[in-house]
ROMIDO-788714 format. One record per residue (C-alpha): residue in one letter; x, y, z. Coordinates in steps of 0.05 Angstrom, whole numbers, padded with zeros to 5 digits, always signed. Layout:
aXYZ ...
! end
This chain:
m-01169-01647-00204 k-01099-01650-00231 n-01110-01585-00270 a-01136-01550-00208 r-01075-01572-00169 h-01031-01545-00223 f-01069-01478-00229 t-01068-01460-00155 p-00992-01452-00144 s-00983-01417-00211 l-01035-01365-00194 f-01004-01355-00125 l-00935-01344-00154 s-00962-01294-00204 l-00994-01253-00148 v-00930-01255-00109 h-00892-01230-00170 v-00941-01172-00181 c-00936-01152-00108 l-00861-01152-00111 v-00861-01108-00173 q-00910-01058-00143 a-00870-01054-00078 n-00812-01018-00111 y-00813-00950-00077 a-00772-00890-00101 p-00709-00871-00061 y-00707-00806-00023 f-00657-00758+00008 f-00648-00747+00082 d-00667-00676+00102 n-00619-00661+00159 g-00628-00585+00164 a-00589-00524+00144 r-00527-00537+00186 s-00519-00610+00168 t-00460-00633+00126 n-00500-00690+00093 g-00569-00698+00065 n-00601-00666+00005 m-00554-00605+00003 a-00613-00558+00018 l-00595-00490+00050 l-00521-00504+00042 s-00477-00442+00048 l-00404-00437+00027 s-00353-00382+00036 e-00328-00356-00030 d-00256-00368-00008 t-00267-00444-00002 p-00207-00476-00037 v-00221-00515-00101 g-00219-00590-00087 t-00251-00583-00018 h-00302-00636+00003 v-00361-00591+00019 y-00420-00637+00029 t-00442-00709+00028 l-00507-00727-00009 n-00543-00779+00034 g-00607-00817+00022 t-00636-00886+00022 d-00682-00933-00016 p-00742-00963+00021 e-00725-01032-00007 g-00653-01026+00015 d-00626-01025-00057 p-00560-00989-00068 v-00569-00917-00090 t-00527-00871-00133 y-00523-00795-00133 d-00515-00744-00187 l-00511-00668-00196 t-00537-00631-00257 y-00542-00558-00276 e-00588-00517-00319 a-00566-00501-00389 g-00514-00446-00391 s-00497-00451-00317 r-00426-00460-00293 r-00410-00526-00260 y-00383-00513-00191 f-00388-00582-00159 s-00374-00655-00176 v-00402-00715-00138 d-00379-00785-00125 k-00439-00824-00152 n-00432-00880-00102 l-00409-00845-00038 g-00445-00779-00050 n-00383-00737-00033 v-00391-00668-00065 t-00326-00632-00084 l-00317-00560-00104 i-00285-00558-00174 e-00293-00484-00193 e-00271-00423-00154 l-00329-00385-00121 d-00338-00310-00127 r-00396-00280-00089 e-00389-00214-00124 k-00405-00249-00190 e-00454-00302-00167 d-00482-00305-00097 e-00530-00363-00108 i-00518-00428-00145 e-00575-00472-00167 v-00560-00546-00170 i-00605-00605-00186 v-00588-00663-00140 s-00614-00732-00156 i-00615-00800-00123 s-00629-00865-00160 d-00638-00938-00141 g-00629-00960-00213 l-00704-00960-00228 s-00729-00895-00199 t-00694-00827-00197 v-00714-00770-00152 s-00688-00700-00167 e-00691-00637-00125 k-00669-00566-00142 v-00629-00534-00086 r-00596-00467-00077 i-00527-00460-00049 l-00513-00392-00017 v-00444-00363-00030 m-00421-00326+00032 d-00376-00267+00029 a-00301-00266+00045 n-00258-00205+00048 d-00225-00215-00020 e-00238-00147-00052 s-00198-00083-00044 p-00230-00014-00041 e-00230+00021-00108 f-00235+00096-00119 i-00286+00117-00171 n-00287+00176-00218 t-00212+00185-00215 p-00168+00225-00226 y-00187+00275-00174 i-00172+00347-00194 v-00202+00402-00150 e-00203+00476-00164 v-00207+00516-00099 p-00207+00593-00094 e-00153+00618-00049 n-00203+00657-00006 t-00242+00594+00013 p-00254+00597+00088 s-00216+00547+00132 g-00257+00486+00151 s-00296+00488+00086 s-00312+00424+00048 i-00278+00426-00020 f-00289+00356-00048 k-00321+00288-00034 i-00279+00227-00048 e-00315+00162-00059 a-00289+00090-00059 i-00328+00026-00063 d-00314-00044-00037 k-00354-00102-00067 d-00349-00142-00002 t-00405-00141+00049 g-00403-00129+00124 s-00339-00103+00154 g-00300-00122+00092 g-00343-00074+00051 s-00341-00015+00100 i-00291+00039+00081 t-00254+00090+00122 y-00212+00146+00093 f-00149+00180+00119 l-00093+00223+00091 q-00020+00208+00088 n+00026+00259+00120 i-00034+00292+00154 h+00012+00340+00192 a+00048+00363+00130 n-00011+00388+00089 k-00067+00438+00098 f-00125+00390+00090 t-00164+00338+00129 i-00215+00285+00110 d-00277+00257+00144 r-00259+00184+00156 h-00330+00160+00141 s-00358+00205+00087 g-00294+00219+00050 v-00307+00295+00050 l-00242+00333+00041 r-00237+00398+00080 i-00188+00454+00092 k-00159+00448+00161 t-00187+00494+00214 g-00144+00557+00221 v-00110+00545+00154 t-00118+00589+00092 l-00095+00580+00020 d-00050+00630-00015 y-00042+00628-00090 e+00019+00671-00088 k+00055+00622-00041 s+00032+00555-00068 r-00011+00544-00130 t-00018+00468-00126 h-00025+00418-00069 f-00021+00342-00076 v-00059+00301-00024 v-00053+00225-00019 v-00118+00194+00005 v-00120+00122+00030 a-00185+00082+00032 k-00183+00021+00079 d-00237-00031+00089 g-00259-00058+00156 g-00223-00124+00149 g-00251-00194+00149 k-00234-00267+00142 l-00200-00293+00079 r-00177-00365+00078 g-00175-00368+00153 d-00136-00303+00164 n-00161-00234+00180 k-00145-00190+00120 v-00149-00115+00112 f-00143-00084+00043 s-00131-00012+00023 d-00122+00032-00038 s-00093+00101-00047 t-00102+00157-00096 t-00074+00227-00105 v-00119+00288-00104 t-00092+00348-00142 i-00117+00413-00111 n-00106+00474-00155 v-00112+00540-00118 e-00148+00592-00159 d-00123+00663-00155 v-00170+00714-00124 q-00162+00789-00128 d-00134+00800-00059 t-00065+00830-00074 p-00054+00903-00094 p-00012+00921-00155 m+00062+00935-00149 f+00110+00980-00188 i+00171+00949-00220 g+00237+00986-00228 t+00228+01038-00174 p+00251+01090-00160 y+00235+01124-00226 y+00280+01178-00253 g+00269+01217-00318 y+00305+01272-00354 v+00284+01327-00402 y+00339+01356-00443 e+00340+01424-00474 d+00332+01395-00543 t+00275+01351-00524 l+00213+01363-00566 a+00145+01374-00535 g+00106+01309-00533 s+00168+01267-00525 e+00167+01207-00479 v+00208+01217-00416 l+00202+01149-00383 t+00153+01093-00372 v+00129+01067-00305 v+00109+00993-00300 a+00060+00964-00250 l+00035+00892-00246 d-00025+00862-00212 g-00002+00824-00151 d-00052+00769-00168 r-00013+00733-00222 g-00064+00679-00235 k-00118+00724-00264 p-00086+00793-00267 n-00128+00855-00277 s-00108+00909-00326 i-00073+00971-00296 h-00096+01043-00304 y-00044+01098-00294 c-00055+01171-00276 i-00014+01230-00248 v-00042+01252-00182 n-00001+01315-00173 g+00067+01348-00185 d+00062+01354-00260 e+00042+01428-00260 g+00013+01419-00329 s+00080+01402-00360 f+00074+01325-00363 e+00022+01273-00379 i+00018+01197-00373 s-00013+01143-00417 n-00070+01110-00379 t-00054+01042-00408 t+00022+01039-00419 g+00048+01083-00363 a+00090+01124-00411 i+00103+01195-00383 s+00113+01249-00436 v+00132+01323-00431 i+00078+01367-00463 k+00119+01431-00462 s+00185+01451-00492 p+00244+01451-00444 n+00251+01526-00445 q+00180+01532-00419 l+00194+01488-00359 k+00201+01533-00298 k+00231+01481-00250 e+00294+01440-00254 v+00264+01381-00218 y+00193+01356-00220 e+00165+01305-00169 l+00105+01269-00200 k+00060+01225-00158 v+00034+01169-00203 k-00024+01124-00185 a-00033+01053-00213 s-00103+01024-00204 e-00131+00954-00221 i-00191+00952-00267 d-00234+00890-00255 q-00276+00852-00306 e-00335+00899-00296 g-00292+00960-00309 d-00291+00983-00236 t-00228+01008-00201 s-00207+00966-00142 e-00137+00963-00111 h-00085+01017-00126 i-00014+01038-00108 f+00027+01102-00114 a+00098+01115-00139 m+00140+01178-00142 v+00173+01197-00208 t+00231+01247-00208 i+00242+01285-00273 r+00303+01330-00282 v+00311+01382-00336 v+00382+01382-00367 d+00411+01410-00428 l+00480+01377-00441 n+00502+01305-00455 n+00566+01300-00417 h+00555+01239-00373 p+00553+01166-00394 p+00506+01117-00358 t+00536+01093-00294 f+00520+01031-00251 y+00514+01038-00176 g+00514+00989-00120 e+00496+00998-00048 n+00563+01031-00035 g+00570+01074-00097 p+00592+01063-00170 q+00605+00990-00184 n+00620+00951-00248 r+00617+00879-00219 f+00558+00848-00185 e+00558+00778-00156 l+00501+00734-00132 t+00497+00664-00102 m+00431+00626-00113 y+00403+00556-00119 e+00395+00525-00188 h+00328+00521-00223 p+00292+00580-00190 p+00219+00590-00210 e+00207+00625-00276 g+00187+00697-00266 e+00226+00703-00201 i+00266+00767-00190 l+00339+00762-00171 r+00330+00802-00107 g+00402+00794-00086 l+00425+00841-00141 k+00420+00914-00118 i+00436+00951-00182 t+00419+01022-00199 v+00437+01055-00266 n+00440+01130-00275 d+00456+01181-00328 s+00467+01251-00299 d+00449+01285-00364 q+00381+01313-00376 g+00330+01301-00429 a+00347+01256-00486 n+00420+01254-00464 a+00399+01213-00404 k+00358+01162-00444 f+00391+01095-00453 n+00375+01022-00464 l+00393+00964-00419 r+00407+00894-00444 l+00443+00831-00420 v+00499+00802-00462 g+00511+00728-00451 p+00474+00662-00457 g+00407+00681-00487 g+00338+00665-00461 i+00358+00654-00389 f+00345+00722-00358 r+00313+00787-00381 v+00327+00857-00354 v+00273+00907-00333 p+00267+00963-00353 q+00296+00959-00422 t+00294+01034-00433 v+00315+01082-00379 l+00311+01157-00376 n+00362+01185-00327 e+00359+01133-00272 a+00327+01067-00254 q+00335+01006-00210 v+00355+00947-00252 t+00313+00884-00243 i+00335+00817-00272 i+00279+00765-00280 v+00285+00689-00292 e+00258+00667-00360 n+00286+00596-00369 s+00292+00558-00304 a+00317+00493-00337 a+00378+00529-00365 i+00401+00550-00295 d+00432+00482-00281 y+00489+00472-00232 e+00511+00408-00268 s+00518+00445-00334 s+00552+00507-00308 k+00568+00526-00237 v+00578+00599-00254 l+00536+00642-00302 t+00569+00706-00327 f+00534+00763-00363 k+00550+00833-00386 l+00499+00886-00367 l+00503+00939-00422 a+00474+01009-00417 i+00479+01049-00482 e+00449+01116-00498 v+00394+01117-00550 n+00388+01183-00585 t+00455+01217-00572 p+00509+01223-00625 e+00561+01203-00573 k+00526+01137-00557 f+00557+01137-00489 s+00555+01069-00456 s+00579+01029-00396 t+00580+00957-00376 a+00577+00917-00312 d+00595+00844-00300 i+00539+00801-00271 v+00568+00737-00239 i+00517+00687-00214 r+00545+00629-00174 l+00498+00570-00170 l+00485+00524-00111 d+00468+00452-00124 t+00401+00418-00108 n+00384+00345-00113 d+00351+00349-00181 n+00381+00288-00214 v+00367+00214-00207 p+00425+00164-00208 k+00430+00133-00277 f+00462+00067-00295 s+00510+00062-00353 s+00465+00008-00382 d+00393-00015-00373 y+00417-00086-00363 y+00482-00123-00349 i+00500-00192-00374 a+00553-00234-00338 r+00580-00304-00340 i+00614-00343-00285 p+00641-00414-00283 e+00604-00460-00236 n+00668-00479-00199 s+00681-00408-00178 p+00693-00403-00103 g+00648-00363-00057 g+00663-00288-00058 s+00682-00288-00132 n+00670-00224-00171 v+00616-00230-00223 v+00604-00162-00255 a+00612-00088-00237 v+00553-00041-00248 t+00563+00033-00253 a+00514+00090-00241 t+00527+00164-00240 d+00492+00222-00206 p+00516+00290-00229 d+00492+00323-00164 s+00546+00346-00117 g+00562+00328-00045 l+00519+00278-00009 w+00466+00283-00064 g+00516+00254-00114 e+00537+00196-00070 i+00507+00130-00094 k+00490+00068-00054 y+00480+00003-00091 s+00435-00054-00071 i+00405-00115-00104 y+00338-00150-00097 g+00296-00201-00131 t+00284-00276-00128 g+00350-00291-00164 a+00393-00249-00118 d+00399-00297-00059 l+00468-00323-00079 f+00498-00255-00093 l+00521-00192-00057 i+00538-00122-00082 h+00588-00074-00054 p+00546-00013-00034 s+00595+00038-00059 t+00635+00006-00117 g+00577-00032-00149 i+00617-00097-00154 i+00571-00157-00153 y+00602-00220-00123 t+00578-00287-00098 q+00561-00300-00026 p+00619-00330+00014 w+00579-00393+00024 a+00550-00395-00046 v+00560-00458-00087 l+00542-00451-00161 d+00519-00512-00198 a+00500-00506-00272 e+00464-00573-00267 v+00417-00544-00214 n+00408-00473-00239 s+00446-00440-00296 k+00407-00374-00300 y+00399-00320-00248 n+00362-00255-00258 f+00353-00198-00209 y+00352-00122-00204 v+00405-00074-00180 k+00385-00008-00149 a+00426+00057-00147 e+00400+00106-00095 d+00424+00173-00072 t+00420+00199-00001 d+00354+00234-00015 g+00319+00169-00036 k+00320+00181-00111 y+00338+00117-00148 s+00339+00080-00214 l+00340+00006-00231 a+00378-00039-00279 e+00370-00113-00292 v+00426-00164-00284 f+00428-00230-00322 i+00480-00281-00297 t+00495-00346-00333 v+00531-00401-00296 l+00579-00435-00344 d+00582-00510-00341 v+00648-00542-00321 n+00663-00615-00333 d+00658-00636-00261 h+00620-00703-00267 s+00645-00770-00290 p+00600-00816-00330 e+00564-00867-00286 f+00541-00935-00309 n+00472-00963-00292 e+00468-01011-00234 n+00448-01070-00278 i+00509-01068-00322 q+00548-01123-00286 e+00515-01182-00322 k+00482-01185-00391 t+00454-01242-00431 m+00467-01239-00506 i+00427-01278-00556 i+00467-01290-00618 g+00443-01240-00671 s+00417-01190-00620 p+00460-01136-00586 v+00463-01118-00513 k+00466-01046-00491 i+00504-01011-00435 e+00489-00941-00414 a+00526-00889-00373 i+00498-00820-00354 d+00540-00757-00345 q+00506-00707-00298 d+00539-00646-00329 a+00491-00593-00356 e+00518-00577-00425 e+00550-00608-00485 p+00603-00634-00496 n+00613-00646-00421 n+00553-00693-00418 i+00564-00730-00484 v+00590-00801-00470 d+00632-00845-00516 y+00638-00920-00503 s+00696-00967-00517 i+00720-01037-00499 m+00785-01031-00460 q+00800-01104-00451 a+00772-01170-00478 d+00801-01239-00485 p+00797-01258-00541 a+00796-01188-00570 n+00763-01205-00636 v+00694-01227-00611 f+00657-01162-00593 d+00645-01094-00625 i+00616-01034-00588 d+00579-00974-00617 q+00617-00912-00593 s+00554-00869-00587 t+00498-00916-00566 g+00537-00967-00524 e+00509-01027-00561 i+00554-01088-00557 k+00547-01142-00610 l+00586-01201-00636 k+00630-01196-00696 s+00592-01207-00760 y+00624-01275-00774 i+00599-01304-00707 r+00530-01333-00721 s+00526-01394-00674 l+00554-01423-00610 d+00595-01471-00651 i+00637-01415-00679 i+00647-01388-00608 h+00668-01456-00584 n+00720-01458-00639 i+00747-01391-00615 t+00753-01408-00541 k+00752-01470-00496 n+00704-01435-00448 k+00643-01478-00458 d+00595-01438-00415 c+00604-01378-00462 i+00609-01327-00405 w+00661-01273-00418 s+00683-01212-00380 l+00695-01146-00415 v+00726-01083-00388 v+00684-01026-00418 q+00697-00952-00412 a+00650-00892-00413 k+00687-00827-00428 d+00657-00757-00434 r+00680-00704-00484 g+00695-00649-00435 s+00762-00616-00423 p+00793-00646-00382 s+00757-00710-00398 f+00731-00759-00345 s+00720-00832-00354 t+00692-00892-00317 t+00706-00966-00328 a+00665-01027-00309 v+00671-01102-00315 l+00614-01132-00357 k+00598-01206-00357 i+00564-01229-00420 d+00528-01297-00424 i+00521-01317-00497 t+00464-01363-00517 e+00423-01379-00579 e+00350-01362-00592 t+00299-01409-00559 l+00236-01392-00598 h+00226-01466-00617 k+00213-01481-00544 g+00150-01439-00542 p+00136-01366-00525 m+00139-01379-00450 a+00208-01407-00454 a+00231-01350-00498 f+00202-01301-00450 l+00236-01333-00390 m+00302-01336-00427 q+00298-01263-00445 t+00282-01244-00373 k+00334-01288-00341 d+00374-01227-00321 n+00313-01195-00290 p+00272-01247-00252 m+00227-01194-00220 k+00200-01176-00288 a+00180-01248-00302 l+00147-01255-00234 g+00109-01190-00244 v+00081-01212-00312 l+00061-01280-00285 a+00026-01250-00224 g-00012-01201-00270 v-00039-01256-00314 m-00061-01298-00255 g-00095-01238-00222 i-00135-01225-00286 m-00159-01297-00288 v-00181-01295-00214 l-00218-01230-00226 i-00255-01259-00286 t-00274-01320-00244 i-00302-01277-00188 m-00343-01236-00237 i-00373-01298-00268 s-00388-01326-00198 t-00423-01262-00178 a-00465-01260-00241 m-00487-01332-00231 f-00504-01318-00159 w-00552-01262-00177 r-00583-01305-00231 n-00593-01364-00184 k-00620-01319-00130 r-00676-01292-00175 s-00692-01362-00201 n-00700-01389-00130 k-00752-01337-00111 v-00805-01345-00166 m-00811-01411-00204 p-00881-01413-00234 v-00868-01472-00280 r-00847-01520-00225 r-00888-01555-00172 i-00874-01546-00098 i-00890-01612-00063 k-00863-01602+00007 k-00811-01565+00047 r-00762-01614+00074 q-00719-01608+00136 m-00655-01568+00125 p-00592-01611+00124 p-00528-01586+00155 s-00498-01527+00119 r-00444-01538+00069 t-00379-01501+00063 v-00329-01498+00007 r-00256-01512+00018 m-00207-01494-00038 e-00136-01515-00041 w-00089-01459-00059 l-00057-01457-00126 k+00003-01502-00128 f+00064-01482-00168 k+00098-01540-00204 r+00166-01535-00236 p+00162-01567-00304 s+00220-01602-00336 n+00226-01557-00396 a+00250-01484-00397 a+00180-01454-00402 e+00147-01457-00334 k+00080-01491-00327 f+00026-01482-00276 v-00026-01532-00251 v-00088-01511-00213 e-00116-01564-00166 e-00179-01558-00125 d-00225-01603-00086 v-00297-01585-00071 k-00318-01611-00004 s-00370-01563+00021 l-00408-01499+00001 h-00412-01436+00042 n-00447-01370+00021 e-00454-01399-00048 n-00491-01339-00076 s-00430-01293-00064 n-00472-01247-00021 n-00435-01206+00031 n-00494-01212+00078 i-00493-01286+00096 q-00562-01316+00105 v-00582-01387+00125 v-00626-01416+00070 p-00661-01483+00076 v-00629-01533+00029 p-00674-01581-00009 p-00657-01655-00014 a-00597-01675-00054 s-00606-01683-00128 p-00570-01728-00177 l-00497-01711-00189 p-00483-01664-00247 p-00452-01693-00310 p-00377-01693-00313 p-00343-01632-00343 p-00327-01631-00417 t-00261-01661-00435 l-00210-01612-00463 a-00160-01633-00514 p-00093-01621-00480 r-00035-01588-00516 s+00029-01624-00524 d+00068-01569-00490 a+00021-01554-00431 p-00013-01596-00377 a-00089-01600-00372 w-00127-01550-00328 r-00166-01577-00269 v-00227-01532-00261 p-00249-01515-00189 t-00317-01495-00163 v-00305-01423-00139 s-00347-01387-00086 g-00353-01311-00090 s-00339-01303-00016 l-00271-01338-00019 t-00212-01290-00026 p-00144-01322-00037 k-00086-01291+00001 h-00034-01300-00053 v-00042-01311-00128 i+00012-01333-00175 k-00001-01307-00245 p+00016-01356-00301 p+00055-01329-00360 k+00022-01317-00427 k+00030-01375-00475 k-00005-01403-00535 g-00069-01441-00519 h-00085-01399-00458 g-00147-01370-00492 s-00179-01438-00504 t-00163-01461-00433 h-00194-01398-00405 n-00258-01410-00446 a-00261-01480-00420 l-00255-01455-00349 v-00312-01406-00359 s-00357-01459-00390 e-00342-01508-00334 l-00358-01457-00280 k-00423-01439-00314 m-00443-01511-00321 r-00428-01528-00249 f-00469-01468-00223 e-00528-01488-00266 k-00525-01560-00244 r-00518-01542-00171 n-00578-01494-00175 a-00618-01548-00210 a-00600-01596-00153 f-00615-01549-00095 g-00669-01504-00123 e-00717-01546-00166 p-00775-01582-00132 h-00786-01655-00146 i-00850-01681-00175 
! end
């Protein structure tokens, strides 16, 4: 019967234990929907411009048994970690910048755990677009070849730009800058570039057009603001020449002469025709239409006209030849043509030199005013020059050439028979520079070719140049370096920059300006280039000693250049050394120095280097001071207080010194202070606590802080032990299969615990001692559980044995160990200082607490048999 009674409760308790084990259900997340800010993070969407560090979500779940849960985030191998989570609170924080264009979905494995079971779910976070991308043109640069006969309104090119954003931020519209100043238009949606309606291209007027195209997105939100981004590119449109211009003769009218000694077959003169389409010129075919009467012929390719009869066979004195110049296209067909009249005179004597004619008759000086840098190949149309030799035949044949700076102009024709209009053509546009020479002077020389007399004549060609804005202002240096003392008043000159523009008039006038982050304290005179400080500017080398900005020189037409300015603020000795606040009183232990310190706020050496000295001391032979470090120590012969007492009758050994801190600047500044020094001997024989208190006598807050820290650590350890014992006792109270349960008795009145606060006692010796006193009168919430529950208390049990007796130290009082409840939080804790023996006392405290908890649980929790 006794065995049966013992078996029944044991079996019942085992079944209860199995049921409790099997009842542990796994935790789970709350599923609060797509727009919720807490739950399992499913269907979460974030904008890609979400700032790093933002709290974006809160993981939230529960455990069926009510156990505390923790949260975690994991990622697949190789994936970037975008989020971090607070394991206890579930707060999810963004730690990596999002970029939808690189990754628009993020897979995260969220997990919740109750300590025994862990539930994981894979969720996808959608990265929403923000307007953070600018349009970008593709397949640049854009160079378009367009025939000049392309009809107006025709599409000539399609420009394409892409924007990686979506929605309105990814839509692109196109437009042209200076739409009214060019001949093109663009479709704002498709980017198709067209020739404006009613506008035609002309190769002979303009061979190249530059069109600036701007691509702008539709705008969108970025970090709370509506942003619109754009990009621009330049389209180069080259106009292709088309055969739409007839040829033209050069050097008309044509005059030729046949002299009596001219041989049959001799060349009389050469006519020159050029295709008006200079881009792709056709070859020219020459022929005589009429007027030759069988006496002259012309070369089909060169245009050279020759006499085929001897002069004595020529029946007329003057022949009028009609010459035709025709273009021959690539297929060999004749297209456009033009006619010119050639006058040929028959003469027999060489008695006239070549003569130059102007519009009003013979002239030997021709002047022309023109702009510098004309296009190469341009004809100087302002010069109306005709050259003539009244002789006939070979006597009227002469050469033309320019004498002067070579390679700038060439004269056409070079060989003249009888008479020709002189044409001067530009060959080197760069050499026609107003800044190099305002006037170009040439000699036009005409000299006969085949005559023994070699008659010749000259004419002066004077070309006066007009200036254009073809130069950019240029600084004398790419950068300027200046130095200025920090005590310079506002409005002080710093440095003068100089730029020159060789252009004349308004184009050569330069305006200076400065800009950049370092230019706030400075101004520049717009015309002289003198940089000076703002009237209100205060320079301080200790705050900022370096300034860097740019200076701009700009002419009236907007052409400019830049130079960089570096300004160094020179330090001036404008600060005195300042002693620390705690210099007034020092305690010196014999054998150890005390240190004073003064700081000079100047920026550079030697202005901020401080030297220390003792200005006054009575007696003067007691202290030495280190000039560099400020350490004050006793003379080497002073090794005890007895020696000091022999030096002075001042028994308290407190002396006042006048110390000086002096910088090394010029002029030098100094500061003096009165220092009180209390001299004492080492107190290590009184214990570490006494030594510590003696060393911190000048700083009582340091001692109080150390003592409070030690006491706080002890209280924290006590609470941790109490909590651990509570959980142990709680589990032991639930299932006790080895004990017998006789009867549940009536619950006595609840007990509470009252603890006296720690009492601070002032010991008699120098090292402070602390005594902890505590009385246990009642127990309340003895399991340290935040959720207070009323638990039936079994009958009282025998009192626990007395605590173990600790061997007290001779220099410290015994500890009185309290019974601590986990729910009791003291309002103020005084931390005892560290001293020898503290470790053993602490171990005794832990053992005593553990023993009292075990005895109390044995008294209240065990059934009686």
